[in-house]
Structure formats: structure tokens, C-alpha cells
C-alpha angles and dihedrals in degrees: 000000000000089000092050092050092043094049091049094049090079093054094063096058106120140179133045128283110255094242092052095062118127115263095246089072089063122227116353090232088054092048092047093048092049090053095047089049092051091049090050097044094049097248094128093050090053092048091050093045091050093050093047092049098040091243097125092134090069095065 
């Protein structure tokens, strides 16, 4: 059982390493900083709340 869980752990890695982002996002450091800023200032909370409540026109 432990071997199965351990071997599956690697399969669930998601996302893209920051340095492998496409160029149209700008530098990876800039993209990372924007996402951190949006998390800190509540932007993501507003987006998710709007999506969950169907009020996406208010964004």
C-alpha cells in the first residue's frame, strides 16, 4: 500500500515551473510577483467569489 501511494505521488504534480512560462507572460519573476500581489490584495478572492456566485460582470 505504501509503495502504491508513494509511486502515485509524483503523478499529481501539477503546474509549470516558473522559468518555463511562455514568453507572452513576461519574465517569470514578473509573473510570479503579479500573482503574489493579487493573492495579497484580495484579487483572487474577488475572482473566485464572483465565479462561484455568478457575478462575473462585476469584475
